[in-house]
KETI-843481 format. One record per atom (N, C-alpha, C): residue in one letter; residue number from 1; atom name; x, y, z. Coordinates in pm, 1 decimal. Layout:
N
PT type seq atom       c1       c2       c3
PT    A NUM   CA        X        Y        Z
...
This chain:
180
PT type seq atom       c1       c2       c3
PT    A   1    N     82.3   -119.4      0.0
PT    A   1   CA      0.0      0.0      0.0
PT    A   1    C     86.7    125.8      0.0
PT    S   2    N    202.9    119.3     66.6
PT    S   2   CA    289.2    237.3     72.3
PT    S   2    C    346.5    273.1    -65.0
PT    F   3    N    343.7    180.5   -159.8
PT    F   3   CA    388.7    207.3   -296.0
PT    F   3    C    272.2    243.8   -387.9
PT    G   4    N    149.6    243.1   -332.7
PT    G   4   CA     33.2    274.9   -414.4
PT    G   4    C    -20.9    156.4   -491.6
PT    W   5    N     16.9     36.2   -452.8
PT    W   5   CA    -31.3    -83.5   -520.6
PT    W   5    C   -157.8   -131.4   -449.9
PT    D   6    N   -266.6   -148.9   -523.2
PT    D   6   CA   -395.8   -186.4   -465.9
PT    D   6    C   -419.7   -336.7   -485.6
PT    F   7    N   -364.5   -416.5   -396.0
PT    F   7   CA   -378.6   -561.5   -405.9
PT    F   7    C   -523.3   -606.1   -386.2
PT    R   8    N   -596.7   -537.7   -300.8
PT    R   8   CA   -738.3   -575.5   -278.1
PT    R   8    C   -820.0   -561.3   -407.6
PT    R   9    N   -796.1   -455.1   -483.3
PT    R   9   CA   -866.1   -435.9   -610.6
PT    R   9    C   -829.0   -549.0   -707.4
PT    L  10    N   -700.9   -584.6   -712.8
PT    L  10   CA   -657.4   -692.4   -801.2
PT    L  10    C   -720.6   -826.0   -761.5
PT    E  11    N   -738.6   -848.1   -631.5
PT    E  11   CA   -806.9   -969.7   -587.2
PT    E  11    C   -954.4   -967.4   -629.3
PT    R  12    N  -1021.2   -853.3   -614.1
PT    R  12   CA  -1162.1   -842.1   -655.1
PT    R  12    C  -1176.9   -866.6   -805.3
PT    E  13    N  -1078.4   -821.9   -882.8
PT    E  13   CA  -1081.6   -839.3  -1028.0
PT    E  13    C  -1033.3   -977.7  -1071.1
PT    N  14    N  -1007.1  -1064.8   -974.7
PT    N  14   CA   -961.1  -1201.6   -999.7
PT    N  14    C   -829.3  -1205.9  -1076.5
PT    K  15    N   -743.6  -1104.4  -1053.2
PT    K  15   CA   -611.5  -1099.3  -1115.6
PT    K  15    C   -501.0  -1139.8  -1019.2
PT    L  16    N   -534.8  -1154.5   -892.2
PT    L  16   CA   -436.8  -1185.7   -789.5
PT    L  16    C   -503.0  -1267.2   -679.7
PT    R  17    N   -430.0  -1362.3   -627.3
PT    R  17   CA   -471.4  -1437.1   -508.7
PT    R  17    C   -351.8  -1443.7   -416.3
PT    V  18    N   -374.1  -1415.1   -290.5
PT    V  18   CA   -270.5  -1429.4   -189.2
PT    V  18    C   -309.2  -1550.1   -105.3
PT    I  19    N   -220.5  -1648.9   -102.2
PT    I  19   CA   -245.0  -1771.0    -25.8
PT    I  19    C   -137.8  -1780.0     81.5
PT    M  20    N   -179.2  -1784.3    205.1
PT    M  20   CA    -84.1  -1801.2    314.9
PT    M  20    C    -99.8  -1943.6    365.9
PT    T  21    N      9.9  -2015.9    366.6
PT    T  21   CA      4.1  -2156.1    405.8
PT    T  21    C    139.1  -2199.3    462.0
PT    S  22    N    143.3  -2320.3    509.1
PT    S  22   CA    267.8  -2374.9    563.3
PT    S  22    C    340.8  -2452.4    454.2
PT    P  23    N    470.9  -2478.2    474.3
PT    P  23   CA    545.1  -2559.3    376.2
PT    P  23    C    484.9  -2699.2    360.9
PT    E  24    N    438.8  -2756.8    471.3
PT    E  24   CA    380.5  -2891.3    466.6
PT    E  24    C    256.8  -2893.6    377.6
PT    V  25    N    170.7  -2791.9    393.6
PT    V  25   CA     47.6  -2785.4    314.8
PT    V  25    C     79.8  -2757.6    167.8
PT    S  26    N    174.2  -2667.6    141.4
PT    S  26   CA    213.4  -2637.1      2.4
PT    S  26    C    266.4  -2761.5    -66.3
PT    R  27    N    348.8  -2836.7      3.8
PT    R  27   CA    407.3  -2958.0    -53.7
PT    R  27    C    298.3  -3059.9    -84.8
PT    A  28    N    211.6  -3086.0     11.0
PT    A  28   CA    103.4  -3182.7     -8.0
PT    A  28    C      7.7  -3135.9   -118.1
PT    D  29    N    -15.5  -3005.0   -123.6
PT    D  29   CA   -107.0  -2947.3   -221.4
PT    D  29    C    -61.5  -2976.7   -364.0
PT    L  30    N     66.7  -2962.0   -390.7
PT    L  30   CA    116.7  -2985.5   -525.9
PT    L  30    C    142.2  -3133.1   -555.3
PT    E  31    N    147.9  -3214.5   -451.4
PT    E  31   CA    167.6  -3357.8   -473.0
PT    E  31    C     36.2  -3429.6   -501.2
PT    S  32    N    -76.2  -3361.8   -476.4
PT    S  32   CA   -205.8  -3422.8   -500.9
PT    S  32    C   -275.1  -3354.8   -618.2
PT    V  33    N   -365.5  -3425.1   -682.5
PT    V  33   CA   -441.7  -3369.4   -793.8
PT    V  33    C   -553.2  -3282.4   -736.3
PT    G  34    N   -574.3  -3166.4   -798.0
PT    G  34   CA   -684.3  -3080.2   -756.7
PT    G  34    C   -657.0  -2998.8   -632.1
PT    G  35    N   -530.8  -2972.3   -602.1
PT    G  35   CA   -496.2  -2893.1   -485.0
PT    G  35    C   -532.4  -2745.7   -504.3
PT    T  36    N   -515.7  -2667.9   -399.9
PT    T  36   CA   -553.3  -2526.2   -400.4
PT    T  36    C   -480.9  -2448.2   -508.5
PT    I  37    N   -349.3  -2463.7   -517.9
PT    I  37   CA   -272.8  -2387.2   -616.2
PT    I  37    C   -318.0  -2421.7   -757.3
PT    E  38    N   -330.8  -2551.1   -786.1
PT    E  38   CA   -374.1  -2596.0   -918.2
PT    E  38    C   -513.8  -2542.4   -950.0
PT    T  39    N   -606.0  -2555.2   -856.0
PT    T  39   CA   -744.7  -2512.6   -877.6
PT    T  39    C   -754.3  -2362.3   -901.0
PT    L  40    N   -691.0  -2283.9   -813.7
PT    L  40   CA   -696.8  -2138.3   -828.8
PT    L  40    C   -628.6  -2092.6   -956.8
PT    A  41    N   -515.6  -2153.5   -990.3
PT    A  41   CA   -444.6  -2115.7  -1112.6
PT    A  41    C   -533.0  -2138.8  -1234.6
PT    R  42    N   -603.3  -2249.4  -1236.8
PT    R  42   CA   -690.7  -2279.5  -1351.3
PT    R  42    C   -812.8  -2188.3  -1353.3
PT    E  43    N   -873.7  -2164.4  -1236.4
PT    E  43   CA   -990.3  -2075.9  -1229.2
PT    E  43    C   -956.5  -1935.0  -1275.6
PT    M  44    N   -840.1  -1886.8  -1237.4
PT    M  44   CA   -799.5  -1750.0  -1270.3
PT    M  44    C   -735.6  -1739.3  -1408.6
PT    G  45    N   -692.2  -1851.2  -1462.2
PT    G  45   CA   -614.7  -1847.0  -1585.7
PT    G  45    C   -475.0  -1792.7  -1558.4
PT    A  46    N   -426.1  -1817.8  -1437.7
PT    A  46   CA   -295.3  -1765.2  -1396.3
PT    A  46    C   -184.6  -1823.2  -1482.6
PT    R  47    N    -85.8  -1739.8  -1508.4
PT    R  47   CA     32.7  -1782.7  -1581.4
PT    R  47    C    157.1  -1772.7  -1494.7
PT    R  48    N    147.2  -1696.0  -1385.0
PT    R  48   CA    262.5  -1674.3  -1297.3
PT    R  48    C    223.0  -1696.4  -1152.5
PT    V  49    N    323.5  -1739.5  -1074.1
PT    V  49   CA    303.7  -1757.1   -930.6
PT    V  49    C    429.9  -1706.3   -860.0
PT    L  50    N    410.1  -1639.7   -749.2
PT    L  50   CA    520.3  -1593.6   -665.4
PT    L  50    C    516.6  -1674.7   -537.0
PT    V  51    N    626.9  -1736.7   -502.8
PT    V  51   CA    638.4  -1813.4   -378.4
PT    V  51    C    737.3  -1738.7   -288.9
PT    D  52    N    686.7  -1688.9   -177.9
PT    D  52   CA    768.0  -1612.5    -83.9
PT    D  52    C    758.6  -1680.2     52.9
PT    S  53    N    844.0  -1762.9     85.6
PT    S  53   CA    976.1  -1785.0     34.6
PT    S  53    C   1000.9  -1935.4     26.6
PT    I  54    N   1082.3  -1974.6    -67.3
PT    I  54   CA   1120.4  -2115.9    -82.5
PT    I  54    C   1200.7  -2161.5     39.2
PT    S  55    N   1255.9  -2066.1    113.1
PT    S  55   CA   1332.4  -2097.6    234.7
PT    S  55    C   1246.9  -2167.0    340.2
PT    H  56    N   1115.7  -2148.4    334.6
PT    H  56   CA   1028.3  -2212.5    433.2
PT    H  56    C   1032.6  -2365.0    425.0
PT    F  57    N   1070.5  -2416.7    308.3
PT    F  57   CA   1081.4  -2561.9    295.2
PT    F  57    C   1194.0  -2618.3    381.3
PT    D  58    N   1286.8  -2532.3    423.5
PT    D  58   CA   1394.4  -2576.0    513.0
PT    D  58    C   1338.1  -2636.9    641.9
PT    Q  59    N   1215.9  -2598.7    678.5
PT    Q  59   CA   1152.6  -2649.6    800.8
PT    Q  59    C   1111.0  -2796.3    788.4
PT    L  60    N   1101.4  -2845.4    666.1
PT    L  60   CA   1051.9  -2981.1    645.2
PT    L  60    C   1152.9  -3089.0    679.8
PT    T  61    N   1280.8  -3058.6    662.9
PT    T  61   CA   1383.9  -3159.4    687.7
PT    T  61    C   1518.6  -3092.0    710.0
PT    E  62    N   1601.7  -3158.3    786.1
PT    E  62   CA   1738.5  -3110.4    803.4
PT    E  62    C   1835.2  -3183.2    710.3
PT    D  63    N   1784.8  -3283.2    639.1
PT    D  63   CA   1865.6  -3360.6    544.9
PT    D  63    C   1875.6  -3284.1    413.0
PT    P  64    N   1995.6  -3237.7    375.5
PT    P  64   CA   2008.7  -3157.1    253.5
PT    P  64    C   1968.1  -3230.9    126.4
PT    V  65    N   1987.3  -3360.8    121.0
PT    V  65   CA   1948.4  -3438.8      3.0
PT    V  65    C   1796.7  -3443.8     -8.0
PT    E  66    N   1730.2  -3468.9    104.6
PT    E  66   CA   1583.9  -3471.5    104.4
PT    E  66    C   1527.4  -3332.8     72.5
PT    L  67    N   1587.4  -3228.8    129.2
PT    L  67   CA   1541.8  -3092.0    103.4
PT    L  67    C   1551.4  -3058.8    -44.5
PT    R  68    N   1662.2  -3096.0   -104.8
PT    R  68   CA   1680.1  -3071.8   -248.3
PT    R  68    C   1571.0  -3142.4   -327.7
PT    S  69    N   1537.5  -3263.6   -289.5
PT    S  69   CA   1432.5  -3339.7   -356.7
PT    S  69    C   1295.7  -3272.9   -339.7
PT    V  70    N   1267.0  -3225.0   -220.2
PT    V  70   CA   1139.4  -3157.7   -192.6
PT    V  70    C   1126.3  -3031.9   -277.9
PT    V  71    N   1230.4  -2949.3   -278.3
PT    V  71   CA   1227.7  -2823.8   -354.0
PT    V  71    C   1218.2  -2853.1   -503.6
PT    Y  72    N   1295.2  -2948.9   -550.9
PT    Y  72   CA   1291.7  -2988.4   -691.0
PT    Y  72    C   1150.7  -3033.9   -730.0
PT    G  73    N   1089.8  -3117.5   -647.1
PT    G  73   CA    953.6  -3164.9   -673.5
PT    G  73    C    852.6  -3051.8   -675.9
PT    F  74    N    866.0  -2957.1   -583.4
PT    F  74   CA    775.1  -2843.1   -576.2
PT    F  74    C    786.7  -2757.0   -701.7
PT    I  75    N    908.6  -2724.5   -740.2
PT    I  75   CA    930.9  -2640.4   -858.1
PT    I  75    C    880.2  -2710.6   -984.0
PT    N  76    N    906.7  -2839.2   -996.1
PT    N  76   CA    860.7  -2913.0  -1113.7
PT    N  76    C    708.7  -2925.5  -1117.6
PT    A  77    N    643.4  -2933.5  -1001.8
PT    A  77   CA    496.7  -2936.9   -998.3
PT    A  77    C    440.3  -2805.0  -1051.0
PT    L  78    N    503.3  -2693.2  -1016.2
PT    L  78   CA    459.4  -2563.8  -1069.1
PT    L  78    C    480.1  -2558.4  -1220.3
PT    K  79    N    591.7  -2613.4  -1267.5
PT    K  79   CA    618.7  -2617.7  -1411.8
PT    K  79    C    513.8  -2703.1  -1483.3
PT    R  80    N    476.7  -2817.8  -1422.4
PT    R  80   CA    374.9  -2904.8  -1483.1
PT    R  80    C    242.2  -2831.7  -1500.1
PT    E  81    N    213.8  -2738.9  -1409.1
PT    E  81   CA     90.8  -2659.8  -1417.8
PT    E  81    C    103.1  -2548.3  -1520.8
PT    G  82    N    221.4  -2536.3  -1582.4
PT    G  82   CA    242.1  -2434.1  -1684.2
PT    G  82    C    261.4  -2295.6  -1625.4
PT    L  83    N    299.5  -2289.2  -1499.3
PT    L  83   CA    317.0  -2161.4  -1431.2
PT    L  83    C    462.3  -2115.5  -1436.1
PT    T  84    N    481.9  -1990.0  -1469.2
PT    T  84   CA    612.7  -1929.0  -1454.8
PT    T  84    C    624.9  -1892.0  -1307.9
PT    S  85    N    727.4  -1940.3  -1243.8
PT    S  85   CA    741.5  -1922.4  -1099.7
PT    S  85    C    847.6  -1819.7  -1066.8
PT    I  86    N    813.9  -1732.4   -974.9
PT    I  86   CA    910.5  -1641.5   -916.5
PT    I  86    C    925.6  -1687.3   -772.0
PT    L  87    N   1045.0  -1731.3   -738.5
PT    L  87   CA   1070.6  -1787.0   -606.3
PT    L  87    C   1166.5  -1695.3   -532.0
PT    T  88    N   1132.3  -1660.8   -409.5
PT    T  88   CA   1226.3  -1585.3   -328.2
PT    T  88    C   1292.5  -1681.1   -231.6
PT    R  89    N   1411.6  -1644.1   -187.6
PT    R  89   CA   1483.6  -1723.8    -88.3
PT    R  89    C   1561.3  -1627.6     -0.9
PT    E  90    N   1542.4  -1640.4    128.6
PT    E  90   CA   1618.1  -1555.2    219.2
PT    E  90    C   1764.4  -1594.3    216.8
PT    S  91    N   1847.2  -1494.4    222.1
PT    S  91   CA   1990.7  -1516.7    227.5
PT    S  91    C   2030.2  -1541.9    372.7
PT    P  92    N   2127.1  -1630.1    394.7
PT    P  92   CA   2170.0  -1655.3    532.8
PT    P  92    C   2246.3  -1539.0    594.2
PT    V  93    N   2274.2  -1438.2    513.4
PT    V  93   CA   2347.5  -1322.7    564.3
PT    V  93    C   2280.4  -1195.1    515.4
PT    L  94    N   2287.9  -1090.1    595.6
PT    L  94   CA   2230.9   -962.6    554.0
PT    L  94    C   2329.9   -882.7    471.4
PT    L  95    N   2451.1   -873.4    518.8
PT    L  95   CA   2553.9   -796.8    448.9
PT    L  95    C   2678.3   -882.1    432.0
PT    G  96    N   2714.7   -907.4    307.6
PT    G  96   CA   2838.6   -979.7    280.7
PT    G  96    C   2834.7  -1122.8    328.0
PT    G  97    N   2950.6  -1185.4    324.3
PT    G  97   CA   2962.7  -1321.2    374.2
PT    G  97    C   2918.2  -1425.4    274.1
PT    D  98    N   2915.1  -1548.0    320.3
PT    D  98   CA   2885.9  -1664.6    237.9
PT    D  98    C   2736.4  -1679.2    217.4
PT    E  99    N   2696.4  -1702.5     93.5
PT    E  99   CA   2556.0  -1724.6     62.5
PT    E  99    C   2510.9  -1865.1    102.4
PT    G 100    N   2603.6  -1951.3    134.6
PT    G 100   CA   2567.7  -2086.0    176.0
PT    G 100    C   2533.5  -2174.4     57.7
PT    D 101    N   2485.2  -2295.3     86.6
PT    D 101   CA   2449.5  -2391.4    -16.4
PT    D 101    C   2326.8  -2342.6    -91.3
PT    N 102    N   2331.6  -2350.0   -222.0
PT    N 102   CA   2219.4  -2307.8   -302.9
PT    N 102    C   2159.4  -2429.9   -370.7
PT    A 103    N   2057.0  -2485.5   -309.2
PT    A 103   CA   2000.3  -2611.5   -355.2
PT    A 103    C   1904.1  -2595.7   -472.1
PT    I 104    N   1871.4  -2472.8   -514.6
PT    I 104   CA   1774.4  -2459.6   -623.2
PT    I 104    C   1833.4  -2406.8   -753.0
PT    A 105    N   1954.5  -2355.7   -751.5
PT    A 105   CA   2010.8  -2293.3   -872.1
PT    A 105    C   2012.0  -2389.3   -990.6
PT    F 106    N   2030.8  -2517.5   -966.5
PT    F 106   CA   2040.5  -2613.4  -1076.3
PT    F 106    C   1907.9  -2635.9  -1147.2
PT    V 107    N   1795.3  -2612.5  -1081.8
PT    V 107   CA   1666.1  -2646.0  -1140.3
PT    V 107    C   1593.5  -2524.7  -1199.6
PT    V 108    N   1632.1  -2404.6  -1161.5
PT    V 108   CA   1563.5  -2285.8  -1211.6
PT    V 108    C   1625.6  -2238.0  -1342.4
PT    D 109    N   1546.4  -2165.6  -1420.1
PT    D 109   CA   1592.8  -2115.5  -1549.1
PT    D 109    C   1661.3  -1979.8  -1536.4
PT    S 110    N   1627.1  -1908.1  -1433.4
PT    S 110   CA   1683.5  -1775.8  -1412.1
PT    S 110    C   1710.5  -1757.9  -1263.3
PT    Y 111    N   1821.3  -1692.1  -1231.4
PT    Y 111   CA   1856.8  -1671.5  -1091.2
PT    Y 111    C   1908.5  -1529.4  -1076.4
PT    T 112    N   1837.7  -1450.1   -998.5
PT    T 112   CA   1873.7  -1310.6   -976.3
PT    T 112    C   1904.0  -1291.0   -829.5
PT    L 113    N   2016.1  -1230.6   -801.5
PT    L 113   CA   2058.1  -1203.6   -664.0
PT    L 113    C   2028.0  -1058.4   -630.5
PT    L 114    N   1954.6  -1037.3   -522.4
PT    L 114   CA   1929.8   -904.3   -468.3
PT    L 114    C   1997.0   -900.6   -332.4
PT    R 115    N   2071.1   -794.5   -306.2
PT    R 115   CA   2137.3   -787.9   -176.6
PT    R 115    C   2161.4   -644.1   -136.5
PT    Y 116    N   2176.3   -626.6     -6.0
PT    Y 116   CA   2212.7   -496.5     48.2
PT    Y 116    C   2364.4   -482.2     44.0
PT    V 117    N   2409.9   -360.3     13.7
PT    V 117   CA   2552.5   -331.4      9.1
PT    V 117    C   2575.5   -202.2     86.2
PT    E 118    N   2673.9   -204.9    175.6
PT    E 118   CA   2710.5    -83.4    247.2
PT    E 118    C   2820.5    -12.3    169.2
PT    M 119    N   2795.1    114.7    136.9
PT    M 119   CA   2894.1    195.7     64.8
PT    M 119    C   2885.7    338.5    116.4
PT    D 120    N   2999.8    394.6    147.8
PT    D 120   CA   3004.8    533.1    194.0
PT    D 120    C   2906.3    557.1    307.9
PT    S 121    N   2903.1    464.4    403.3
PT    S 121   CA   2818.5    474.2    522.0
PT    S 121    C   2669.8    479.7    489.9
PT    A 122    N   2629.1    416.5    380.9
PT    A 122   CA   2487.9    409.5    344.1
PT    A 122    C   2459.2    270.4    287.8
PT    I 123    N   2335.9    227.1    302.1
PT    I 123   CA   2294.6     98.6    247.3
PT    I 123    C   2234.5    122.2    108.9
PT    R 124    N   2284.1     46.7     11.9
PT    R 124   CA   2229.4     49.4   -123.5
PT    R 124    C   2182.7    -90.7   -158.1
PT    K 125    N   2097.4    -99.1   -257.4
PT    K 125   CA   2047.3   -228.6   -301.8
PT    K 125    C   2114.3   -264.5   -433.5
PT    A 126    N   2164.3   -388.4   -441.4
PT    A 126   CA   2233.1   -436.8   -560.1
PT    A 126    C   2155.1   -552.5   -623.1
PT    L 127    N   2162.9   -562.1   -755.2
PT    L 127   CA   2096.0   -666.4   -831.9
PT    L 127    C   2195.2   -722.0   -933.5
PT    L 128    N   2196.9   -853.6   -944.3
PT    L 128   CA   2282.2   -920.4  -1042.0
PT    L 128    C   2210.2  -1043.5  -1093.6
PT    V 129    N   2202.8  -1058.1  -1225.1
PT    V 129   CA   2148.2  -1179.3  -1285.7
PT    V 129    C   2262.1  -1279.9  -1291.7
PT    L 130    N   2253.5  -1383.9  -1209.5
PT    L 130   CA   2357.7  -1486.0  -1205.1
PT    L 130    C   2339.5  -1589.8  -1314.8
PT    K 131    N   2214.3  -1614.5  -1351.6
PT    K 131   CA   2186.3  -1719.9  -1449.1
PT    K 131    C   2060.3  -1681.8  -1525.6
PT    L 132    N   2065.1  -1697.9  -1656.8
PT    L 132   CA   1947.7  -1682.6  -1741.1
PT    L 132    C   1965.0  -1783.3  -1853.5
PT    R 133    N   1913.0  -1902.1  -1828.9
PT    R 133   CA   1936.0  -2016.8  -1917.3
PT    R 133    C   1909.5  -1982.0  -2063.1
PT    G 134    N   2004.6  -2015.4  -2149.2
PT    G 134   CA   1990.0  -1994.0  -2292.4
PT    G 134    C   2012.6  -1850.5  -2335.6
PT    S 135    N   2072.1  -1768.4  -2249.3
PT    S 135   CA   2089.3  -1627.3  -2282.1
PT    S 135    C   2228.4  -1580.4  -2242.3
PT    D 136    N   2283.7  -1493.4  -2324.0
PT    D 136   CA   2407.5  -1426.2  -2286.7
PT    D 136    C   2366.2  -1293.6  -2222.5
PT    H 137    N   2319.4  -1302.2  -2100.4
PT    H 137   CA   2261.3  -1187.6  -2030.7
PT    H 137    C   2367.9  -1091.3  -1980.0
PT    A 138    N   2323.8   -972.2  -1944.1
PT    A 138   CA   2413.4   -871.4  -1887.0
PT    A 138    C   2468.5   -923.6  -1754.6
PT    K 139    N   2594.6   -899.5  -1730.1
PT    K 139   CA   2660.2   -947.9  -1608.0
PT    K 139    C   2692.0   -833.3  -1511.7
PT    D 140    N   2636.5   -715.5  -1539.1
PT    D 140   CA   2659.9   -597.9  -1454.6
PT    D 140    C   2595.5   -614.6  -1317.6
PT    I 141    N   2659.3   -558.9  -1217.4
PT    I 141   CA   2596.6   -545.5  -1085.6
PT    I 141    C   2534.9   -406.0  -1084.7
PT    R 142    N   2404.2   -401.9  -1073.2
PT    R 142   CA   2329.9   -276.3  -1083.9
PT    R 142    C   2265.4   -237.8   -951.9
PT    Q 143    N   2247.7   -109.7   -934.8
PT    Q 143   CA   2170.2    -59.4   -822.4
PT    Q 143    C   2021.9    -69.1   -860.9
PT    F 144    N   1934.9    -83.3   -761.4
PT    F 144   CA   1792.2    -84.0   -790.0
PT    F 144    C   1716.2    -21.6   -674.1
PT    E 145    N   1595.9     20.8   -705.1
PT    E 145   CA   1502.6     73.8   -605.8
PT    E 145    C   1366.3     14.0   -634.4
PT    I 146    N   1284.7      2.3   -531.9
PT    I 146   CA   1145.5    -37.8   -549.7
PT    I 146    C   1063.2     89.3   -531.8
PT    T 147    N    987.5    125.2   -635.8
PT    T 147   CA    911.8    249.1   -635.7
PT    T 147    C    763.9    219.7   -661.7
PT    D 148    N    683.5    325.6   -666.2
PT    D 148   CA    542.0    307.6   -697.0
PT    D 148    C    520.6    259.7   -840.2
PT    Q 149    N    624.9    268.1   -923.0
PT    Q 149   CA    619.6    218.7  -1061.3
PT    Q 149    C    670.1     75.3  -1073.9
PT    G 150    N    719.1     18.0   -964.9
PT    G 150   CA    772.8   -117.4   -967.2
PT    G 150    C    921.7   -116.4   -940.1
PT    L 151    N    989.9   -215.6   -993.5
PT    L 151   CA   1134.3   -228.4   -975.6
PT    L 151    C   1205.4   -137.4  -1075.7
PT    E 152    N   1286.0    -45.6  -1026.4
PT    E 152   CA   1359.6     46.3  -1112.1
PT    E 152    C   1507.2      7.2  -1110.6
PT    I 153    N   1555.6    -38.5  -1225.5
PT    I 153   CA   1695.7    -76.8  -1240.1
PT    I 153    C   1775.1     49.2  -1272.8
PT    M 154    N   1880.1     71.5  -1196.6
PT    M 154   CA   1955.5    195.0  -1209.3
PT    M 154    C   2095.2    166.1  -1263.4
PT    S 155    N   2188.1    256.2  -1238.1
PT    S 155   CA   2322.7    247.7  -1293.0
PT    S 155    C   2403.0    133.3  -1232.0
PT    K 156    N   2510.3     98.7  -1302.3
PT    K 156   CA   2604.9      0.1  -1251.6
PT    K 156    C   2678.9     60.5  -1132.1
PT    F 157    N   2736.6    -25.3  -1051.4
PT    F 157   CA   2826.1     18.7   -944.9
PT    F 157    C   2961.2     47.0  -1010.6
PT    E 158    N   2975.0    162.2  -1070.6
PT    E 158   CA   3096.8    199.3  -1143.0
PT    E 158    C   3210.0    229.0  -1045.5
PT    G 159    N   3330.4    186.1  -1082.3
PT    G 159   CA   3448.4    218.5  -1003.8
PT    G 159    C   3456.4    148.2   -870.3
PT    Q 160    N   3377.0     45.0   -852.4
PT    Q 160   CA   3373.4    -30.4   -727.5
PT    Q 160    C   3403.0   -176.6   -757.3
PT    E 161    N   3462.7   -243.8   -661.9
PT    E 161   CA   3478.2   -388.2   -669.6
PT    E 161    C   3450.3   -445.4   -531.5
PT    G 162    N   3425.8   -574.8   -525.0
PT    G 162   CA   3395.1   -638.5   -398.1
PT    G 162    C   3250.9   -618.9   -355.6
PT    I 163    N   3163.4   -579.8   -448.2
PT    I 163   CA   3022.4   -554.5   -416.5
PT    I 163    C   2958.0   -680.3   -357.7
PT    L 164    N   2977.4   -794.1   -422.8
PT    L 164   CA   2912.4   -917.1   -377.3
PT    L 164    C   2976.4   -975.0   -252.2
PT    S 165    N   3099.1   -938.3   -224.6
PT    S 165   CA   3165.4   -989.8   -104.7
PT    S 165    C   3113.4   -920.3     20.0
PT    G 166    N   3043.7   -807.8     -1.1
PT    G 166   CA   2996.6   -731.1    113.5
PT    G 166    C   3100.7   -632.7    163.0
PT    S 167    N   3216.6   -628.5     97.8
PT    S 167   CA   3323.4   -535.0    135.4
PT    S 167    C   3367.1   -455.3     12.0
PT    P 168    N   3276.9   -371.6    -40.5
PT    P 168   CA   3313.4   -297.5   -160.9
PT    P 168    C   3420.7   -193.5   -132.9
PT    R 169    N   3500.1   -167.0   -234.5
PT    R 169   CA   3600.0    -61.7   -224.0
PT    R 169    C   3619.9     -2.9   -362.6
PT    R 170    N   3664.4    119.7   -363.8
PT    R 170   CA   3691.1    185.3   -491.8
PT    R 170    C   3805.6    113.3   -561.1
PT    M 171    N   3795.1     99.3   -688.6
PT    M 171   CA   3897.4     25.8   -763.5
PT    M 171    C   4032.7     94.5   -754.2
PT    A 172    N   4037.5    224.8   -746.8
PT    A 172   CA   4165.5    295.5   -732.5
PT    A 172    C   4231.0    258.1   -601.6
PT    D 173    N   4154.0    245.7   -493.3
PT    D 173   CA   4207.0    204.2   -363.9
PT    D 173    C   4269.5     65.2   -373.8
PT    A 174    N   4200.6    -25.8   -443.7
PT    A 174   CA   4251.7   -161.3   -459.2
PT    A 174    C   4381.3   -160.8   -540.1
PT    F 175    N   4388.0    -75.1   -642.4
PT    F 175   CA   4509.1    -65.3   -723.3
PT    F 175    C   4627.5    -19.8   -638.1
PT    F 176    N   4604.9     84.4   -558.5
PT    F 176   CA   4713.8    136.1   -475.2
PT    F 176    C   4753.5     37.3   -365.3
PT    E 177    N   4657.2    -40.0   -313.7
PT    E 177   CA   4692.0   -143.8   -216.2
PT    E 177    C   4783.6   -248.3   -279.2
PT    A 178    N   4752.1   -285.3   -403.4
PT    A 178   CA   4828.3   -390.9   -470.8
PT    A 178    C   4964.6   -342.3   -520.4
PT    F 179    N   4967.6   -218.7   -571.1
PT    F 179   CA   5089.5   -173.5   -636.3
PT    F 179    C   5157.1    -53.3   -569.5
PT    G 180    N   5101.2     -7.7   -456.4
PT    G 180   CA   5163.7    101.9   -380.8
PT    G 180    C   5152.8    229.1   -453.9
């Protein structure tokens, strides 16, 4: 609402459905015929689904092999329904550091990383397309903002390196560190 997006109107117009459920119910729903997601998608003629967040499946098992199988099955069930899926996943870190094991990158067609970056004592938002199957996509790390118009992709992080490490520095500084 703070961006001026009227989700209630979109729901009334049958263009949007918000479903709040548990990972257990979502998993069972897609493993059975005629589940909620399948039924609503067909009733609405939906072509896209947003799952926020795929990280919730971590609650189902501590076994990484089983978790990978669960997530793979869930994503493939959405594909079988002909839905383009947008999946979010919480990062194990807020700023910098290791992203940890990525159990879904192998099964998705596109993978975009959004992260916070501290620069000049301010937090900025960074976006990078890590994977876009079948495409020679742009490899720039870009700044972005979320506005009332949607996602606004802005300029590259020019003259900076170490953006993804969480420890960005000006490239000139890095040059002088290396070569004095």
